[in-house]
C-alpha positions in Angstrom: -34.2 -13.5 -73.2 -35.6 -17.0 -73.1 -38.5 -18.8 -71.7 -38.1 -20.6 -68.7 -41.0 -22.6 -68.1 -43.7 -22.0 -65.4 -42.7 -20.0 -62.6 -44.6 -19.6 -59.1 -46.6 -16.5 -59.2 -46.1 -15.7 -55.6 -45.6 -13.2 -53.7 -41.8 -12.4 -52.3 -42.5 -13.0 -49.2 -44.0 -16.3 -49.4 -41.1 -17.6 -51.8 -38.9 -16.5 -50.1 -40.3 -18.2 -46.4 -41.3 -21.1 -49.0 -44.7 -21.4 -48.7 -47.6 -21.8 -50.5 -48.8 -18.2 -51.5 -52.9 -17.4 -52.2 -52.0 -14.9 -54.5 -54.7 -12.8 -53.8 -54.4 -8.9 -54.7 -52.6 -6.6 -53.8 -51.4 -8.7 -50.1 -51.8 -11.7 -49.6 -53.9 -13.9 -46.9 -50.5 -15.4 -45.9 -48.5 -12.3 -45.5 -51.8 -10.5 -43.4 -52.1 -13.7 -41.1 -48.7 -13.4 -40.2 -48.9 -9.4 -40.1 -45.9 -9.3 -42.4 -46.1 -6.7 -44.6 -46.5 -8.4 -48.7 -44.3 -6.9 -50.7 -46.5 -7.3 -53.6 -46.0 -9.7 -57.1 -43.5 -9.5 -60.1 -44.6 -8.5 -63.3 -46.1 -11.3 -65.5 -43.3 -10.5 -68.2 -40.7 -10.8 -65.7 -41.5 -14.2 -64.4 -41.7 -15.7 -67.3 -38.8 -14.5 -69.2 -35.2 -14.2 -67.9 -32.3 -12.1 -68.6 -29.7 -15.1 -69.5 -26.9 -13.0 -70.4 -24.9 -13.5 -66.9 -25.9 -17.2 -67.3 -24.2 -17.0 -70.8 -21.0 -15.5 -69.6 -20.9 -17.9 -66.9 -20.9 -21.1 -69.4 -18.2 -18.9 -71.7 -16.3 -19.1 -68.9 -16.6 -22.5 -67.7 -15.5 -23.2 -71.8 -13.0 -21.1 -71.4 -11.2 -23.3 -68.5 -11.7 -26.5 -70.4 -10.0 -25.6 -73.5 -7.5 -23.7 -71.7 -4.9 -27.1 -71.3 -5.7 -28.1 -75.1 -4.7 -24.8 -76.1 -1.3 -25.5 -74.2 -0.8 -28.6 -75.9 -1.0 -27.0 -79.4 0.8 -24.0 -78.2 4.4 -24.9 -79.6 3.5 -26.0 -82.7 1.5 -22.8 -83.4 4.5 -20.9 -82.4 6.8 -22.5 -85.2 4.4 -21.7 -88.0 5.9 -18.9 -89.6 3.0 -19.1 -92.5 0.1 -18.3 -89.5 -1.0 -14.5 -90.1 -1.1 -12.4 -86.7 -4.2 -11.8 -85.4 -5.7 -15.1 -86.5 -7.1 -17.3 -83.6 -4.7 -20.1 -83.1 -7.0 -22.1 -81.2 -11.3 -22.0 -81.4 -11.4 -21.6 -77.3 -9.4 -18.1 -77.5 -12.8 -16.7 -78.9 -14.3 -17.3 -75.5 -12.2 -15.3 -73.5 -14.3 -12.4 -71.9 -13.2 -10.2 -69.7 -13.8 -10.3 -65.7 -17.5 -8.9 -64.6 -16.9 -5.7 -62.6 -19.3 -5.3 -59.5 -19.4 -2.1 -58.1 -18.2 -1.8 -54.3 -21.5 -0.2 -53.1 -23.4 -3.2 -54.4 -21.1 -6.0 -53.1 -21.3 -3.7 -49.6 -25.3 -3.6 -49.7 -25.4 -7.7 -50.0 -23.0 -8.1 -47.6 -24.4 -6.2 -45.1 -28.0 -7.9 -45.8 -26.5 -11.3 -45.5 -24.4 -10.4 -42.0 -27.2 -8.5 -39.9 -30.6 -8.4 -41.1 -32.4 -11.4 -39.6 -35.4 -12.7 -40.6 -38.3 -15.1 -39.1 -39.0 -17.9 -40.4 -41.8 -19.2 -38.0 -44.5 -16.7 -36.8 -43.0 -17.3 -33.3 -39.8 -15.7 -33.7 -38.7 -12.0 -34.4 -35.9 -11.0 -36.8 -33.8 -7.9 -36.6 -33.5 -4.9 -38.4 -36.2 -6.5 -40.9 -38.5 -3.6 -41.5 -35.5 -2.3 -43.7 -36.7 -4.2 -46.0 -39.7 -2.8 -47.1 -39.0 0.7 -46.2 -35.9 0.2 -48.9 -38.0 -1.3 -51.5 -40.9 1.2 -51.2 -40.8 3.7 -54.4 -40.8 6.9 -52.1 -37.9 5.4 -50.7 -35.8 8.3 -48.7 -32.7 9.5 -50.0 -31.6 10.0 -46.1 -32.2 6.3 -45.1 -30.5 4.8 -48.4 -27.1 7.1 -47.2 -27.5 5.9 -44.3 -27.9 1.8 -45.1 -24.7 2.5 -47.4 -22.9 4.3 -44.8 -23.3 1.2 -42.8 -22.9 -1.4 -45.5 -19.6 -0.1 -46.6 -17.9 -0.1 -43.2 -18.9 -3.1 -42.5 -17.5 -4.4 -45.9 -14.2 -2.7 -45.3 -13.7 -3.6 -42.2 -14.6 -7.6 -42.6 -13.0 -8.4 -46.0 -11.3 -4.8 -47.6 -10.8 -4.5 -51.7 -7.8 -3.3 -52.8 -7.8 0.0 -54.4 -11.1 0.7 -52.9 -11.0 3.2 -49.9 -14.3 2.3 -48.1 -13.6 4.0 -44.5 -13.7 7.5 -47.1 -17.1 6.3 -48.8 -18.7 5.3 -45.7 -18.1 8.1 -43.6 -18.8 10.6 -46.8 -22.3 8.3 -47.0 -22.6 9.3 -43.5 -22.0 12.7 -43.8 -25.0 12.9 -46.5 -27.3 10.5 -44.1 -26.4 13.4 -41.2 -27.3 16.2 -43.6 -30.7 14.7 -45.5 -31.6 13.6 -41.7 -31.3 17.1 -40.6 -33.4 18.7 -42.8 -36.0 15.9 -42.7 -36.1 16.6 -39.1 -37.5 20.4 -39.4 -39.9 19.4 -42.3 -43.6 18.4 -39.7 -45.0 15.7 -42.6 -41.3 13.4 -42.6 -39.9 14.1 -38.6 -41.8 11.4 -36.9 -41.8 9.1 -40.2 -40.5 5.6 -40.1 -37.7 6.2 -42.4 -36.1 9.0 -40.2 -36.4 6.3 -37.1 -34.8 3.8 -39.1 -32.1 6.1 -41.2 -31.4 7.2 -37.1 -31.1 3.6 -36.0 -28.4 2.8 -38.5 -26.3 5.9 -37.9 -26.2 4.3 -34.3 -25.0 1.1 -35.8 -22.9 3.3 -37.8 -21.0 4.1 -34.9 -20.6 0.7 -33.2 -19.0 -0.6 -36.7 -16.2 2.5 -36.9 -15.2 3.8 -33.5 -11.8 3.6 -32.9 -11.9 5.1 -29.8 -14.1 6.4 -26.9 -14.2 10.4 -27.9 -15.3 9.7 -31.1 -18.2 7.2 -29.8 -21.6 8.7 -30.7 -23.7 6.0 -30.1 -25.5 7.2 -27.3 -26.1 10.7 -28.8 -27.8 8.9 -31.7 -29.8 6.3 -29.6 -30.9 9.5 -27.2 -32.2 11.0 -30.5 -34.5 7.7 -31.4 -35.8 7.9 -28.0 -37.1 11.3 -28.8 -38.3 10.6 -32.0 -40.3 7.6 -30.7 -41.6 9.2 -27.9 -42.9 12.5 -30.3 -44.4 9.7 -33.0 -46.7 8.7 -29.8 -48.9 6.0 -29.4 -50.0 5.4 -32.8 -46.5 4.0 -34.2 -48.0 0.6 -32.7 -50.6 0.0 -35.2 -48.4 -1.0 -37.9 -46.0 -3.7 -38.3 -43.1 -1.7 -38.8 -44.3 1.0 -36.4 -44.0 -1.6 -33.9 -41.0 -3.1 -35.0 -39.2 -0.3 -34.8 -40.3 0.8 -31.6 -39.1 -2.5 -29.9 -35.8 -1.7 -31.5 -35.6 1.5 -29.5 -36.4 -0.1 -26.8 -33.8 -2.7 -26.9 -31.1 -0.2 -27.1 -32.7 1.9 -24.6 -32.0 -0.9 -22.2 -28.3 -0.8 -23.4 -28.0 2.6 -23.4 -29.3 3.3 -19.3 -27.5 0.5 -17.7 -24.4 1.2 -19.3 -25.0 5.0 -18.6 -26.7 4.5 -14.7 -29.1 6.5 -16.2 -33.6 5.7 -15.8 -35.4 5.3 -18.9 -37.3 8.2 -19.6 -41.5 7.7 -19.7 -41.3 4.7 -17.1 -41.3 1.6 -18.0 -44.9 1.1 -18.2 -45.0 3.5 -21.2 -42.0 1.3 -23.1 -44.1 -1.9 -22.7 -48.1 -0.4 -22.8 -49.4 -2.7 -26.3 -45.7 -3.0 -27.2 -45.5 -6.5 -27.5 -44.5 -9.1 -30.0 -43.3 -11.6 -28.0 -44.6 -12.1 -24.6 -41.3 -13.7 -23.0 -38.6 -11.3 -24.7 -40.8 -8.6 -23.3 -41.1 -9.9 -19.9 -37.5 -9.7 -20.3 -37.2 -6.3 -21.3 -39.6 -5.4 -18.4 -37.2 -7.1 -15.7 -33.8 -5.5 -17.4 -36.2 -1.6 -17.8 -36.8 -2.4 -14.0 -33.2 -2.9 -13.3 -32.1 0.4 -14.6 -34.7 2.2 -12.9 -33.7 0.7 -9.5 -29.5 1.1 -10.0 -30.3 4.7 -11.1 -32.2 4.9 -7.8 -29.1 3.3 -5.8 -27.0 5.7 -7.6 -29.2 9.2 -6.5 -29.3 7.7 -3.1 -25.6 7.4 -2.6 -24.7 10.5 -4.0 -26.4 12.6 -2.0 -28.1 11.1 1.1 -26.3 11.5 4.1 -25.4 8.2 6.1 -28.6 8.7 8.1 -30.5 6.0 10.4 -33.3 6.8 7.9 -30.9 6.3 5.0 -30.1 2.8 6.3 -33.9 1.7 5.9 -34.0 3.2 2.4 -30.8 1.2 1.2 -32.0 -1.9 2.6 -35.4 -1.5 1.0 -33.4 -1.0 -2.4 -31.6 -4.0 -1.4 -34.6 -6.0 -0.8 -35.9 -4.8 -4.1 -32.6 -5.9 -5.9 -32.7 -9.5 -4.4 -36.3 -9.9 -5.9 -35.8 -9.3 -9.0 -33.4 -10.8 -9.6 -35.5 -13.7 -8.0 -37.8 -12.6 -10.9 -35.4 -13.3 -13.5 -34.5 -16.7 -12.5 -38.5 -17.5 -12.2 -38.5 -16.2 -16.3 -35.6 -18.4 -17.1 -37.0 -21.6 -15.8 -40.6 -20.4 -17.1 -39.4 -20.0 -20.6 -40.5 -23.3 -23.0 -38.4 -26.1 -24.5 -37.2 -24.6 -27.9 -35.6 -21.7 -26.0 -33.2 -23.5 -23.4 -29.6 -23.7 -24.5 -28.1 -27.4 -24.9 -24.9 -28.7 -24.3 -23.5 -29.7 -27.1 -19.8 -29.9 -26.1 -17.6 -29.7 -23.1 -14.6 -27.9 -23.9 -11.3 -29.2 -22.3 -8.1 -26.8 -21.3 -6.5 -24.9 -23.4 -3.1 -26.7 -24.5 -1.1 -23.5 -25.2 -2.4 -21.7 -22.4 -3.3 -18.9 -25.3 -7.0 -17.9 -23.9 -6.9 -14.7 -26.1 -6.6 -17.3 -29.0 -8.8 -20.0 -28.0 -12.2 -20.4 -29.8 -13.9 -21.6 -26.4 -13.3 -21.5 -22.8 -13.0 -24.4 -20.9 -16.0 -26.0 -19.7 -19.9 -26.2 -21.3 -20.3 -24.8 -25.1 -24.3 -24.7 -25.1 -26.3 -23.8 -28.6 -29.7 -21.9 -29.0 -32.3 -22.7 -32.0 -32.3 -19.1 -33.0 -29.1 -16.4 -32.5 -32.0 -13.4 -31.3 -33.1 -15.9 -28.5 -29.0 -16.4 -27.2 -29.6 -12.5 -27.7 -32.5 -12.4 -25.0 -30.9 -14.7 -22.7 -27.3 -12.8 -22.5 -29.4 -9.7 -21.9 -31.3 -11.4 -18.6 -27.9 -12.7 -17.4 -26.2 -9.1 -17.5 -29.3 -8.0 -16.0 -28.8 -10.4 -13.4 -25.3 -9.4 -12.9 -26.0 -5.9 -12.6 -28.6 -6.4 -10.0 -25.9 -8.3 -7.9 -23.8 -6.0 -8.1 -26.4 -3.5 -6.8 -27.2 -5.7 -3.6 -23.4 -5.9 -3.0 -23.3 -1.7 -2.9 -26.3 -1.5 -1.0 -24.6 -4.0 1.9 -21.0 -2.1 1.3 -23.2 0.9 2.3 -25.3 -0.2 5.1 -22.2 -2.2 6.8 -19.7 0.3 6.3 -16.7 0.8 7.7 -16.8 -3.2 8.1 -15.4 -5.5 4.7 -18.1 -5.8 2.4 -16.5 -9.1 1.5 -17.4 -10.7 4.6 -20.7 -10.5 4.4 -23.3 -13.2 3.0 -24.7 -11.1 0.5 -21.5 -11.0 -1.0 -20.7 -14.4 -0.7 -24.3 -14.7 -2.4 -23.9 -12.4 -5.2 -20.7 -13.7 -6.0 -22.5 -17.2 -6.2 -25.0 -15.7 -8.5 -22.3 -13.7 -11.0 -20.1 -16.7 -11.3 -23.3 -18.6 -12.6 -24.2 -16.3 -14.9 -20.4 -15.3 -16.2 -20.0 -19.2 -16.8 -23.3 -19.3 -19.1 -22.5 -16.1 -21.4 -18.9 -17.3 -22.0 -20.3 -20.8 -22.8 -22.9 -19.2 -25.5 -19.9 -17.2 -26.9 -18.7 -20.1 -29.4 -22.4 -19.8 -30.9 -22.2 -16.8 -31.5 -19.1 -16.7 -32.9 -19.9 -19.6 -35.5 -17.7 -23.0 -33.7 -20.6 -24.6 -33.8 -20.9 -24.6 -37.9 -17.8 -26.6 -38.2 -19.4 -29.2 -36.1 -22.7 -29.9 -37.6 -22.4 -33.3 -37.0 -23.1 -32.9 -33.7 -26.7 -32.0 -34.0 -29.6 -31.0 -35.6 -30.4 -27.2 -36.5 -33.2 -26.3 -35.7 -32.9 -22.4 -36.7 -36.2 -20.2 -36.5 -34.9 -17.5 -37.8 -32.3 -17.1 -41.4 -30.5 -13.7 -43.0 -32.4 -12.1 -45.2 -30.0 -13.1 -48.1 -26.9 -15.2 -48.5 -25.8 -18.5 -46.7 -26.8 -18.6 -43.1 -23.5 -21.0 -42.7 -20.5 -18.7 -41.4 -19.7 -16.1 -39.2 -21.9 -13.5 -39.0 -21.3 -9.5 -38.0 -24.7 -9.7 -36.2 -23.6 -12.6 -33.9 -21.0 -10.4 -32.6 -22.8 -7.2 -32.6 -25.1 -9.0 -30.4 -22.0 -10.4 -28.0 -20.7 -7.2 -27.7 -22.6 -5.9 -24.6 -22.4 -9.0 -22.5 -19.0 -9.5 -23.0 -18.2 -6.0 -22.0 -20.2 -6.4 -18.8 -18.7 -9.8 -18.0 -15.4 -8.4 -18.4 -15.9 -5.4 -15.7 -17.3 -7.8 -13.1 -15.2 -8.6 -9.9 -15.8 -12.2 -9.9 -14.3 -12.8 -13.2 -10.3 -15.5 -12.9 -7.9 -13.9 -14.4 -8.3 -16.9 -17.4 -11.9 -15.7 -17.8 -10.9 -12.2 -18.3 -8.3 -12.9 -20.9 -10.3 -14.8 -23.0 -13.3 -12.7 -23.1 -10.5 -9.9 -24.2 -9.5 -12.3 -27.1 -13.2 -12.9 -27.9 -14.2 -8.8 -28.1 -10.4 -8.7 -30.2 -11.7 -11.1 -32.5 -14.9 -9.6 -33.0 -13.0 -6.2 -33.4 -11.0 -7.4 -36.1 -12.5 -10.6 -37.9 -16.3 -9.7 -37.4 -15.6 -5.7 -38.3 -17.5 -4.3 -35.3 -14.6 -1.9 -34.1 -16.0 -0.5 -31.0 -15.7 -4.2 -29.1 -11.6 -2.9 -29.4 -12.8 0.3 -27.3 -14.5 -2.1 -25.1 -11.7 -4.7 -24.6 -9.1 -2.0 -23.2 -11.5 -0.5 -20.4 -9.9 -1.0 -16.8 -13.4 -1.2 -14.8 -13.8 -3.6 -11.9 -17.4 -3.5 -10.8 -19.1 -3.5 -7.8 -15.8 -2.1 -6.2 -15.2 0.6 -8.1 -19.1 1.8 -7.0 -18.4 1.0 -3.8 -15.0 2.8 -3.4 -17.0 6.0 -5.1 -19.9 5.6 -2.6 -18.0 5.5 0.5 -16.0 8.9 -0.6 -19.3 10.8 -1.2 -21.5 9.0 1.4 -21.0 11.5 4.9 -20.3 9.3 8.0 -22.6 8.2 10.6 -23.5 11.3 13.3 -21.9 11.1 16.5 -25.6 11.3 18.6 -28.5 9.3 17.1 -32.3 9.3 17.9 -32.0 5.7 20.0 -35.7 5.2 19.0 -34.7 4.8 15.5 -31.6 3.0 16.2 -33.7 0.4 17.5 -35.8 0.2 14.5 -32.8 0.1 12.1 -31.7 -2.9 14.4 -35.1 -4.5 14.2 -35.6 -4.3 10.6 -36.2 -7.1 8.5 -32.9 -9.4 7.0 -32.8 -10.0 3.2 -34.9 -13.2 2.4 -32.2 -16.3 3.2 -29.7 -13.7 6.0 -30.5 -14.2 9.7 -29.3 -10.3 10.3 -29.6 -7.1 8.1 -27.0 -5.3 7.0 -26.8 -3.4 10.4 -27.1 -6.1 12.5 -24.1 -7.9 10.4 -22.0 -4.6 11.1 -22.8 -4.6 14.4 -21.9 -8.4 14.9 -18.5 -8.0 13.0 -17.6 -5.3 15.3 -18.1 -6.9 18.3 -15.9 -10.1 17.0 -13.0 -7.6 15.9 -13.3 -5.3 19.5 -13.7 -9.5 21.1 -10.4 -10.2 19.3 -8.2 -7.1 19.5 -9.0 -7.2 23.7 -8.0 -10.7 23.9 -4.8 -10.4 22.0 -3.9 -7.5 24.0 -4.4 -9.1 27.1 -2.5 -12.2 26.0 0.6 -9.6 25.0 0.2 -8.0 28.3 0.3 -11.1 30.4 3.5 -12.6 28.6 5.4 -9.5 28.6 4.6 -7.0 30.9 4.8 -8.8 34.4 2.3 -8.2 37.0 1.6 -4.5 36.3 0.6 -5.6 32.8 -1.5 -8.0 33.7 -3.2 -5.3 36.2 -3.7 -2.8 33.4 -5.0 -5.3 31.3 -7.2 -6.8 33.5 -8.9 -3.1 34.3 -9.0 -2.6 30.1 -11.0 -5.6 29.7 -13.5 -4.6 32.4 -13.5 -1.1 30.8 -14.7 -3.0 28.2 -17.3 -5.5 29.8 -19.0 -2.2 30.8 -18.8 -0.9 27.7 -20.5 -3.9 26.3 -23.1 -3.6 28.5 -24.7 -0.1 27.9 
């Protein structure tokens, strides 16, 4: 123990944020003003005196390395001297040899996980990710199930990223995972602990473990854990929003709910308003999540109507109303993007040229823009909005296809508009991917860094597992789009493979193998399940459907477009038949063609 001078006596949070602490007991006012949980102060003795044993060992190793050349220089004379007794050091530097310090794998894994997945805000306007784990883990009454779940994620992540010879990381991680499941099951049976913050945090960690370790679709239990977290949030009630950790956990579950509902086609339980009432930490992110929840609600409603309703004129009106709602939500998302403050908007850092060897699977950036953001979390919110717009365009095309069937939906104006909006958002997501995967860290000379958040320990430089975790869902959504080019699809597959191999988020491999094309596959399913139009209809209802207001930006509604396309095909077929008849069949053919044309004209008048 040595005296190290007069150090800072501020709380750990203020020291981490590098601001002056007022040292108010038991919690400082700086933490209270910023709505942070003050972790408290170190013991006075520990502040003044520090254990310097490890520092001494490092100095000894350094001396040993410097003395190695001198020891080699005198090695010959020492070996030829037969009078020198064994056991006596031939050089004073040999006395400094110290065995290497062995760090337990669990300790390495904990540091690795915290420095790769726990994001701390550096400013009051920014949000972190899983920063609620720090006070929960540091609590004196930390639950064993939370520790087991944390260990499982940490060991699995480290094993996927780097691995260590002689250590079976997958086996250790799965063992911790099983212990966490068993302990959590017991905690859920106890009314006192079933709705605690630690239990909910444990379930969220278990869902992350599935993302880190999943190798095939059948083993992917992420959705089950998310549904369990949703039920816990529901049981905890509105009182959970009164504490900072409770609010952070609630928003974390809401984010997982959005991805779960959008990917599964289910509507959010308890409705949109329940998830947003008094649960706003950042108004911009909350507005984006509200529109995402409305999108998932609309998608579930469209699927329900198209799989259960008959193809009647009344249901055509319903589908047209859903089509208008999709365009309205897309416009709200576009307005949200425009209204964001300056520090939220991305900046184009670089323009990537063509891939020299044409190997898009290995290219770091796709040809075109390369954007950077002020914060990793901000970039993830942007991509959440972009994926919602892709899904809304899919909904719009499905509605248009249902209404204008059997005419090819790809000839409708709705499809042309959706293809353009989808292409723009796909380009934006691809332009954000290099930022997530560390492309900018190698080119710091091109811009000024102004990150609004940083990781809980370690350096912020380098490629982080959390960045790949944030990017996986947007890339998976992009890869399923009909509007993607072959080169873009190859590049996205390469990035998903990179996330799975290099960043250790293994479920990216599953997503890279999926052969899904949207909205064409859903349109095909809708067409197979829907009943055809009735042979005889009510003329008043037919007139009402024909006179329905068109979608904003179009001259005709889908039913009018369908009829116009049918008339055009009819006219074209009639003209071709007349030309063929008059050219090959002589007078008899001409007479038949004229009668057929006359019949067609009468049918058209009727």
